[in-house]
C-alpha beads as a LAMMPS data file, in Angstrom:
LAMMPS data file: protein, C-alpha beads

352 atoms
351 bonds

1 atom types
1 bond types

-500.0 500.0 xlo xhi
-500.0 500.0 ylo yhi
-500.0 500.0 zlo zhi

Masses

1 110.0

Atoms # bond

1 1 1 61.516 -308.279 -422.688
2 1 1 61.389 -306.641 -419.291
3 1 1 62.336 -308.257 -416.001
4 1 1 58.671 -308.082 -414.890
5 1 1 57.557 -310.157 -417.911
6 1 1 60.155 -312.817 -417.149
7 1 1 59.025 -312.918 -413.536
8 1 1 55.358 -313.320 -414.536
9 1 1 56.158 -316.326 -416.754
10 1 1 58.314 -318.034 -414.154
11 1 1 56.479 -321.008 -412.539
12 1 1 55.426 -320.430 -408.946
13 1 1 57.495 -322.212 -406.334
14 1 1 54.983 -321.569 -403.517
15 1 1 52.570 -324.297 -404.629
16 1 1 53.187 -327.618 -402.893
17 1 1 52.657 -331.106 -404.191
18 1 1 49.064 -332.055 -404.942
19 1 1 47.282 -335.296 -405.687
20 1 1 45.641 -335.887 -409.093
21 1 1 41.912 -335.371 -409.621
22 1 1 41.269 -339.097 -409.878
23 1 1 42.761 -339.684 -406.418
24 1 1 39.380 -339.804 -404.648
25 1 1 37.974 -342.340 -407.131
26 1 1 41.070 -344.511 -406.924
27 1 1 40.963 -344.415 -403.123
28 1 1 37.281 -345.341 -403.129
29 1 1 37.846 -348.297 -405.459
30 1 1 40.804 -349.477 -403.414
31 1 1 38.896 -349.143 -400.152
32 1 1 35.970 -351.087 -401.598
33 1 1 38.212 -353.893 -402.881
34 1 1 40.040 -354.086 -399.557
35 1 1 36.735 -354.105 -397.657
36 1 1 35.441 -357.003 -399.753
37 1 1 38.634 -358.921 -399.082
38 1 1 38.395 -358.257 -395.332
39 1 1 34.729 -359.224 -395.323
40 1 1 35.334 -362.513 -397.113
41 1 1 38.318 -363.357 -394.919
42 1 1 36.369 -362.580 -391.745
43 1 1 33.256 -364.429 -392.908
44 1 1 31.089 -361.296 -393.183
45 1 1 28.396 -361.971 -395.771
46 1 1 26.441 -358.733 -395.363
47 1 1 27.071 -356.115 -398.019
48 1 1 26.124 -353.470 -395.484
49 1 1 29.097 -354.479 -393.362
50 1 1 31.341 -354.372 -396.422
51 1 1 30.103 -350.867 -397.161
52 1 1 30.769 -349.625 -393.630
53 1 1 34.299 -351.095 -393.696
54 1 1 34.902 -349.500 -397.099
55 1 1 33.710 -346.122 -395.777
56 1 1 36.120 -346.248 -392.849
57 1 1 39.008 -347.348 -395.062
58 1 1 38.198 -344.616 -397.593
59 1 1 38.371 -341.851 -394.963
60 1 1 41.513 -343.251 -393.328
61 1 1 43.233 -343.844 -396.672
62 1 1 42.394 -340.334 -397.843
63 1 1 43.936 -338.799 -394.742
64 1 1 47.083 -340.920 -394.691
65 1 1 47.947 -340.476 -398.388
66 1 1 47.008 -336.792 -398.486
67 1 1 48.943 -336.012 -395.306
68 1 1 52.055 -337.679 -396.711
69 1 1 51.886 -335.921 -400.098
70 1 1 50.063 -332.635 -399.496
71 1 1 50.524 -332.022 -395.786
72 1 1 48.251 -332.255 -392.732
73 1 1 46.263 -329.114 -393.536
74 1 1 45.141 -330.258 -396.991
75 1 1 44.600 -333.760 -395.599
76 1 1 42.079 -332.438 -393.069
77 1 1 40.219 -330.650 -395.853
78 1 1 40.087 -333.835 -397.924
79 1 1 38.891 -335.840 -394.911
80 1 1 36.057 -333.373 -394.321
81 1 1 35.008 -333.707 -397.974
82 1 1 35.270 -337.501 -397.751
83 1 1 33.083 -337.621 -394.634
84 1 1 30.432 -335.532 -396.397
85 1 1 30.409 -337.908 -399.380
86 1 1 30.256 -340.966 -397.130
87 1 1 27.342 -339.469 -395.173
88 1 1 25.593 -338.690 -398.452
89 1 1 25.984 -342.256 -399.697
90 1 1 24.855 -343.700 -396.364
91 1 1 21.679 -341.627 -396.688
92 1 1 21.062 -342.350 -400.378
93 1 1 21.712 -346.099 -400.433
94 1 1 18.781 -347.041 -398.121
95 1 1 16.489 -344.694 -400.057
96 1 1 17.468 -346.182 -403.408
97 1 1 17.128 -349.680 -401.978
98 1 1 13.653 -348.874 -400.651
99 1 1 12.468 -347.410 -403.950
100 1 1 13.970 -350.293 -405.950
101 1 1 12.369 -352.938 -403.727
102 1 1 9.000 -351.179 -403.885
103 1 1 9.120 -350.866 -407.669
104 1 1 10.320 -354.446 -408.128
105 1 1 7.561 -355.941 -405.974
106 1 1 4.856 -353.384 -406.734
107 1 1 4.729 -353.752 -410.516
108 1 1 3.458 -357.328 -410.242
109 1 1 -0.210 -356.312 -409.966
110 1 1 -0.034 -352.593 -410.790
111 1 1 -2.105 -352.026 -413.914
112 1 1 -5.190 -350.182 -415.078
113 1 1 -7.540 -352.683 -413.456
114 1 1 -5.797 -352.322 -410.105
115 1 1 -6.153 -348.529 -410.229
116 1 1 -9.802 -348.447 -411.334
117 1 1 -11.412 -351.152 -409.174
118 1 1 -12.042 -351.617 -405.479
119 1 1 -11.745 -354.751 -403.395
120 1 1 -15.502 -355.242 -403.545
121 1 1 -16.278 -358.859 -402.696
122 1 1 -12.654 -359.996 -403.187
123 1 1 -11.278 -361.609 -400.046
124 1 1 -7.841 -360.644 -398.756
125 1 1 -6.398 -364.040 -399.710
126 1 1 -7.828 -363.981 -403.242
127 1 1 -6.209 -362.614 -406.385
128 1 1 -7.737 -359.453 -407.863
129 1 1 -9.173 -356.282 -406.494
130 1 1 -7.739 -352.791 -406.595
131 1 1 -7.205 -349.513 -404.790
132 1 1 -9.710 -347.187 -406.449
133 1 1 -11.701 -346.813 -403.229
134 1 1 -8.498 -346.118 -401.284
135 1 1 -7.366 -343.468 -403.761
136 1 1 -10.728 -341.701 -403.470
137 1 1 -10.571 -341.841 -399.679
138 1 1 -7.011 -340.513 -399.495
139 1 1 -7.739 -337.713 -401.990
140 1 1 -10.822 -336.569 -400.087
141 1 1 -9.349 -336.880 -396.606
142 1 1 -6.076 -335.168 -397.467
143 1 1 -7.870 -332.542 -399.563
144 1 1 -10.260 -331.593 -396.756
145 1 1 -7.402 -331.589 -394.247
146 1 1 -5.478 -329.201 -396.525
147 1 1 -8.473 -326.884 -396.855
148 1 1 -8.688 -326.741 -393.069
149 1 1 -5.046 -326.814 -392.008
150 1 1 -3.308 -324.733 -394.687
151 1 1 -5.254 -321.445 -394.225
152 1 1 -5.106 -321.695 -390.425
153 1 1 -1.370 -322.438 -390.549
154 1 1 -0.590 -319.579 -392.958
155 1 1 -2.675 -317.048 -391.024
156 1 1 -1.085 -318.145 -387.745
157 1 1 2.385 -317.675 -389.235
158 1 1 1.427 -314.223 -390.518
159 1 1 0.246 -313.268 -387.042
160 1 1 3.449 -314.499 -385.399
161 1 1 5.746 -312.705 -387.861
162 1 1 3.845 -309.501 -388.558
163 1 1 1.788 -308.861 -385.420
164 1 1 2.904 -311.300 -382.720
165 1 1 4.155 -309.572 -379.600
166 1 1 3.838 -310.342 -375.927
167 1 1 2.549 -313.359 -374.042
168 1 1 -0.039 -314.448 -376.608
169 1 1 2.549 -314.802 -379.376
170 1 1 4.885 -316.700 -377.042
171 1 1 2.047 -319.035 -376.046
172 1 1 1.124 -319.694 -379.677
173 1 1 4.767 -320.397 -380.538
174 1 1 5.056 -322.770 -377.593
175 1 1 1.957 -324.753 -378.552
176 1 1 3.043 -324.904 -382.195
177 1 1 6.353 -326.407 -381.057
178 1 1 4.477 -328.924 -378.904
179 1 1 2.102 -329.861 -381.728
180 1 1 5.032 -330.389 -384.090
181 1 1 6.289 -333.260 -381.963
182 1 1 3.054 -334.996 -380.976
183 1 1 2.593 -338.555 -382.317
184 1 1 -0.078 -338.978 -384.958
185 1 1 -1.958 -341.439 -382.753
186 1 1 -2.533 -338.662 -380.203
187 1 1 -4.284 -336.515 -382.802
188 1 1 -6.441 -339.509 -383.702
189 1 1 -7.309 -340.171 -380.066
190 1 1 -8.291 -336.526 -379.585
191 1 1 -10.767 -336.622 -382.473
192 1 1 -11.958 -340.067 -381.366
193 1 1 -12.758 -338.735 -377.893
194 1 1 -14.872 -335.997 -379.467
195 1 1 -16.647 -338.588 -381.614
196 1 1 -17.452 -340.691 -378.566
197 1 1 -18.759 -337.646 -376.679
198 1 1 -21.038 -336.780 -379.612
199 1 1 -22.013 -340.439 -380.195
200 1 1 -20.662 -340.439 -383.763
201 1 1 -19.461 -343.377 -385.832
202 1 1 -16.581 -343.804 -388.300
203 1 1 -16.439 -341.428 -391.272
204 1 1 -13.797 -339.859 -393.502
205 1 1 -14.140 -336.287 -392.260
206 1 1 -12.990 -337.370 -388.801
207 1 1 -9.733 -338.553 -390.326
208 1 1 -9.397 -335.214 -392.130
209 1 1 -9.660 -333.365 -388.817
210 1 1 -6.853 -335.451 -387.306
211 1 1 -4.694 -334.937 -390.407
212 1 1 -5.364 -331.187 -390.258
213 1 1 -4.087 -331.134 -386.663
214 1 1 -0.877 -332.819 -387.819
215 1 1 -0.566 -330.504 -390.802
216 1 1 -1.029 -327.130 -389.129
217 1 1 2.234 -326.918 -387.139
218 1 1 4.267 -327.933 -390.194
219 1 1 2.616 -325.198 -392.269
220 1 1 3.073 -322.647 -389.482
221 1 1 6.776 -323.373 -389.110
222 1 1 7.558 -323.397 -392.842
223 1 1 5.474 -320.279 -393.573
224 1 1 6.987 -318.439 -390.611
225 1 1 10.501 -319.052 -391.895
226 1 1 9.557 -317.928 -395.410
227 1 1 7.972 -314.702 -394.139
228 1 1 11.082 -313.923 -392.096
229 1 1 13.152 -314.069 -395.277
230 1 1 11.227 -311.154 -396.803
231 1 1 13.456 -308.047 -396.442
232 1 1 12.108 -305.433 -394.052
233 1 1 12.971 -302.787 -396.645
234 1 1 10.041 -303.975 -398.754
235 1 1 7.656 -303.548 -395.835
236 1 1 9.073 -300.139 -394.966
237 1 1 8.865 -298.931 -398.574
238 1 1 5.225 -299.958 -398.798
239 1 1 4.336 -298.381 -395.469
240 1 1 6.194 -295.195 -396.436
241 1 1 3.865 -294.850 -399.438
242 1 1 0.892 -294.840 -397.083
243 1 1 -0.215 -298.419 -397.774
244 1 1 -1.966 -299.992 -394.746
245 1 1 -0.175 -302.844 -393.054
246 1 1 -2.791 -305.446 -393.934
247 1 1 -2.563 -304.472 -397.588
248 1 1 1.246 -304.549 -397.410
249 1 1 1.056 -308.113 -396.148
250 1 1 -1.353 -309.176 -398.891
251 1 1 0.275 -307.337 -401.792
252 1 1 3.973 -307.379 -400.852
253 1 1 4.944 -309.840 -398.125
254 1 1 2.870 -312.874 -399.115
255 1 1 3.510 -312.640 -402.895
256 1 1 7.248 -312.348 -402.243
257 1 1 7.285 -315.557 -400.197
258 1 1 4.480 -317.426 -401.964
259 1 1 6.872 -319.925 -403.531
260 1 1 8.281 -321.033 -400.180
261 1 1 4.839 -321.033 -398.569
262 1 1 3.463 -323.274 -401.313
263 1 1 6.428 -325.611 -400.978
264 1 1 5.836 -325.900 -397.229
265 1 1 2.161 -326.674 -397.753
266 1 1 2.944 -329.338 -400.352
267 1 1 5.503 -330.968 -398.067
268 1 1 2.952 -330.969 -395.247
269 1 1 0.427 -332.616 -397.570
270 1 1 2.997 -335.251 -398.508
271 1 1 3.659 -335.876 -394.831
272 1 1 0.017 -336.445 -393.824
273 1 1 -0.736 -338.522 -396.934
274 1 1 1.170 -341.449 -395.405
275 1 1 -0.325 -341.347 -391.901
276 1 1 -1.958 -344.599 -390.835
277 1 1 -2.696 -344.439 -387.094
278 1 1 -5.374 -341.694 -387.075
279 1 1 -7.013 -343.173 -390.174
280 1 1 -7.195 -346.581 -388.513
281 1 1 -8.905 -345.091 -385.452
282 1 1 -11.326 -342.734 -387.175
283 1 1 -12.045 -343.974 -390.710
284 1 1 -11.978 -347.736 -390.092
285 1 1 -11.560 -348.663 -393.766
286 1 1 -13.650 -350.812 -396.050
287 1 1 -13.678 -352.791 -399.290
288 1 1 -16.291 -350.755 -401.122
289 1 1 -16.249 -347.316 -402.715
290 1 1 -17.500 -344.528 -400.459
291 1 1 -17.260 -341.102 -402.058
292 1 1 -19.032 -339.370 -399.157
293 1 1 -16.476 -338.421 -396.477
294 1 1 -19.234 -337.314 -394.086
295 1 1 -20.970 -340.658 -393.738
296 1 1 -19.806 -344.216 -393.233
297 1 1 -16.382 -345.894 -393.103
298 1 1 -13.936 -344.933 -395.818
299 1 1 -10.693 -346.452 -397.051
300 1 1 -7.290 -344.756 -397.455
301 1 1 -4.041 -345.854 -399.063
302 1 1 -1.924 -346.123 -395.865
303 1 1 -4.659 -348.104 -394.112
304 1 1 -5.152 -350.290 -397.202
305 1 1 -1.436 -351.126 -397.211
306 1 1 -1.531 -351.977 -393.518
307 1 1 -4.577 -354.212 -393.847
308 1 1 -3.398 -356.031 -396.960
309 1 1 0.033 -356.731 -395.548
310 1 1 -1.520 -357.848 -392.286
311 1 1 -3.705 -360.348 -394.142
312 1 1 -0.629 -362.560 -394.546
313 1 1 -1.469 -363.893 -397.996
314 1 1 0.630 -363.743 -401.144
315 1 1 -2.066 -361.804 -402.995
316 1 1 -2.342 -359.373 -400.094
317 1 1 1.428 -358.794 -400.107
318 1 1 1.360 -358.018 -403.828
319 1 1 -1.496 -355.538 -403.405
320 1 1 0.261 -353.911 -400.439
321 1 1 3.473 -353.387 -402.404
322 1 1 1.576 -352.039 -405.411
323 1 1 -0.367 -349.612 -403.210
324 1 1 2.924 -348.539 -401.595
325 1 1 4.321 -347.785 -405.036
326 1 1 1.267 -345.671 -405.865
327 1 1 1.576 -343.787 -402.565
328 1 1 5.282 -343.097 -403.188
329 1 1 4.415 -341.871 -406.681
330 1 1 1.767 -339.513 -405.270
331 1 1 4.193 -338.099 -402.710
332 1 1 6.868 -337.708 -405.392
333 1 1 4.450 -335.874 -407.678
334 1 1 3.493 -333.527 -404.833
335 1 1 7.138 -332.760 -404.121
336 1 1 7.870 -332.115 -407.804
337 1 1 4.780 -329.887 -407.997
338 1 1 5.986 -327.960 -404.949
339 1 1 9.380 -327.392 -406.532
340 1 1 7.793 -326.311 -409.799
341 1 1 5.454 -323.854 -408.091
342 1 1 8.299 -322.494 -405.955
343 1 1 10.413 -321.867 -409.057
344 1 1 7.466 -320.388 -410.962
345 1 1 6.486 -318.031 -408.133
346 1 1 10.022 -317.089 -407.097
347 1 1 10.745 -313.368 -407.411
348 1 1 12.418 -312.605 -410.718
349 1 1 15.725 -310.763 -410.699
350 1 1 15.795 -307.298 -412.189
351 1 1 16.439 -307.203 -415.918
352 1 1 15.130 -310.723 -416.593

Bonds

1 1 1 2
2 1 2 3
3 1 3 4
4 1 4 5
5 1 5 6
6 1 6 7
7 1 7 8
8 1 8 9
9 1 9 10
10 1 10 11
11 1 11 12
12 1 12 13
13 1 13 14
14 1 14 15
15 1 15 16
16 1 16 17
17 1 17 18
18 1 18 19
19 1 19 20
20 1 20 21
21 1 21 22
22 1 22 23
23 1 23 24
24 1 24 25
25 1 25 26
26 1 26 27
27 1 27 28
28 1 28 29
29 1 29 30
30 1 30 31
31 1 31 32
32 1 32 33
33 1 33 34
34 1 34 35
35 1 35 36
36 1 36 37
37 1 37 38
38 1 38 39
39 1 39 40
40 1 40 41
41 1 41 42
42 1 42 43
43 1 43 44
44 1 44 45
45 1 45 46
46 1 46 47
47 1 47 48
48 1 48 49
49 1 49 50
50 1 50 51
51 1 51 52
52 1 52 53
53 1 53 54
54 1 54 55
55 1 55 56
56 1 56 57
57 1 57 58
58 1 58 59
59 1 59 60
60 1 60 61
61 1 61 62
62 1 62 63
63 1 63 64
64 1 64 65
65 1 65 66
66 1 66 67
67 1 67 68
68 1 68 69
69 1 69 70
70 1 70 71
71 1 71 72
72 1 72 73
73 1 73 74
74 1 74 75
75 1 75 76
76 1 76 77
77 1 77 78
78 1 78 79
79 1 79 80
80 1 80 81
81 1 81 82
82 1 82 83
83 1 83 84
84 1 84 85
85 1 85 86
86 1 86 87
87 1 87 88
88 1 88 89
89 1 89 90
90 1 90 91
91 1 91 92
92 1 92 93
93 1 93 94
94 1 94 95
95 1 95 96
96 1 96 97
97 1 97 98
98 1 98 99
99 1 99 100
100 1 100 101
101 1 101 102
102 1 102 103
103 1 103 104
104 1 104 105
105 1 105 106
106 1 106 107
107 1 107 108
108 1 108 109
109 1 109 110
110 1 110 111
111 1 111 112
112 1 112 113
113 1 113 114
114 1 114 115
115 1 115 116
116 1 116 117
117 1 117 118
118 1 118 119
119 1 119 120
120 1 120 121
121 1 121 122
122 1 122 123
123 1 123 124
124 1 124 125
125 1 125 126
126 1 126 127
127 1 127 128
128 1 128 129
129 1 129 130
130 1 130 131
131 1 131 132
132 1 132 133
133 1 133 134
134 1 134 135
135 1 135 136
136 1 136 137
137 1 137 138
138 1 138 139
139 1 139 140
140 1 140 141
141 1 141 142
142 1 142 143
143 1 143 144
144 1 144 145
145 1 145 146
146 1 146 147
147 1 147 148
148 1 148 149
149 1 149 150
150 1 150 151
151 1 151 152
152 1 152 153
153 1 153 154
154 1 154 155
155 1 155 156
156 1 156 157
157 1 157 158
158 1 158 159
159 1 159 160
160 1 160 161
161 1 161 162
162 1 162 163
163 1 163 164
164 1 164 165
165 1 165 166
166 1 166 167
167 1 167 168
168 1 168 169
169 1 169 170
170 1 170 171
171 1 171 172
172 1 172 173
173 1 173 174
174 1 174 175
175 1 175 176
176 1 176 177
177 1 177 178
178 1 178 179
179 1 179 180
180 1 180 181
181 1 181 182
182 1 182 183
183 1 183 184
184 1 184 185
185 1 185 186
186 1 186 187
187 1 187 188
188 1 188 189
189 1 189 190
190 1 190 191
191 1 191 192
192 1 192 193
193 1 193 194
194 1 194 195
195 1 195 196
196 1 196 197
197 1 197 198
198 1 198 199
199 1 199 200
200 1 200 201
201 1 201 202
202 1 202 203
203 1 203 204
204 1 204 205
205 1 205 206
206 1 206 207
207 1 207 208
208 1 208 209
209 1 209 210
210 1 210 211
211 1 211 212
212 1 212 213
213 1 213 214
214 1 214 215
215 1 215 216
216 1 216 217
217 1 217 218
218 1 218 219
219 1 219 220
220 1 220 221
221 1 221 222
222 1 222 223
223 1 223 224
224 1 224 225
225 1 225 226
226 1 226 227
227 1 227 228
228 1 228 229
229 1 229 230
230 1 230 231
231 1 231 232
232 1 232 233
233 1 233 234
234 1 234 235
235 1 235 236
236 1 236 237
237 1 237 238
238 1 238 239
239 1 239 240
240 1 240 241
241 1 241 242
242 1 242 243
243 1 243 244
244 1 244 245
245 1 245 246
246 1 246 247
247 1 247 248
248 1 248 249
249 1 249 250
250 1 250 251
251 1 251 252
252 1 252 253
253 1 253 254
254 1 254 255
255 1 255 256
256 1 256 257
257 1 257 258
258 1 258 259
259 1 259 260
260 1 260 261
261 1 261 262
262 1 262 263
263 1 263 264
264 1 264 265
265 1 265 266
266 1 266 267
267 1 267 268
268 1 268 269
269 1 269 270
270 1 270 271
271 1 271 272
272 1 272 273
273 1 273 274
274 1 274 275
275 1 275 276
276 1 276 277
277 1 277 278
278 1 278 279
279 1 279 280
280 1 280 281
281 1 281 282
282 1 282 283
283 1 283 284
284 1 284 285
285 1 285 286
286 1 286 287
287 1 287 288
288 1 288 289
289 1 289 290
290 1 290 291
291 1 291 292
292 1 292 293
293 1 293 294
294 1 294 295
295 1 295 296
296 1 296 297
297 1 297 298
298 1 298 299
299 1 299 300
300 1 300 301
301 1 301 302
302 1 302 303
303 1 303 304
304 1 304 305
305 1 305 306
306 1 306 307
307 1 307 308
308 1 308 309
309 1 309 310
310 1 310 311
311 1 311 312
312 1 312 313
313 1 313 314
314 1 314 315
315 1 315 316
316 1 316 317
317 1 317 318
318 1 318 319
319 1 319 320
320 1 320 321
321 1 321 322
322 1 322 323
323 1 323 324
324 1 324 325
325 1 325 326
326 1 326 327
327 1 327 328
328 1 328 329
329 1 329 330
330 1 330 331
331 1 331 332
332 1 332 333
333 1 333 334
334 1 334 335
335 1 335 336
336 1 336 337
337 1 337 338
338 1 338 339
339 1 339 340
340 1 340 341
341 1 341 342
342 1 342 343
343 1 343 344
344 1 344 345
345 1 345 346
346 1 346 347
347 1 347 348
348 1 348 349
349 1 349 350
350 1 350 351
351 1 351 352
């Protein structure tokens, strides 16, 4: 056996001491137990306070133990990882709590009858009724808003990325940034002012116009970022073959980024589906089914939730929670559909 073989099999002496893989879990359990003890001793009955104390103890304990065993450099790395996990849990816990509370309280009246009937002549303090009229209103209002806002947003993004130069492009970008941050009530007031000027009454299409205003900047921003991710080499190769620019955009640029564009549109739809303020101003709501968005007041799920919870009755609370659960389910389905479409339309790697 050569000297080189003996050297290769000799254990390395450059590797310092390291903590076991279960160290993070053990530290977390210890921090949680210590936080509970501190909370009980100090008279803190809120589990949120216990969780915050446990988070602080977990980070501090990770640094102290790791610095003593592994050294300050590895301890800083572990602390950074610990802070990321703590931030993740702080973000997930309220979300899980919200979903659990909504499911727990929403399933009381959520059944086939609730989904296929309207309020009709049922008073807000009476048991019964459903959200069929609100589902129809939300589907029509959001659908029309998508038909208006999505094409305008996509075409605006194409102009900014492919053609936008000079003062006009800068002005469009500026106003898109401004529109992204406007409150939803402002969009509703804008459409309401037009309705008052034209002596028009409440109807569903007015709500769709306000939702389209809120949707367009989101679609523009998301589509713009997706188009920027398309490599310029693809554009140059198409143009080098003599393909016109407009055809390059339609046949090369847009298909390459269609997955991200669709995802952005779906997320914008999910965002406007929960808007209440413009619907309250422009649609007014109602207890009966109105399948014509161009005439008469129309109901929507966010407005239905607001009105039922504001009624102050036990039956109204149950209907509000059930409608909230349906709205969350709709938004979740839209997000899952967006992810599925994005994966389906994503460019396939060569050889697959």
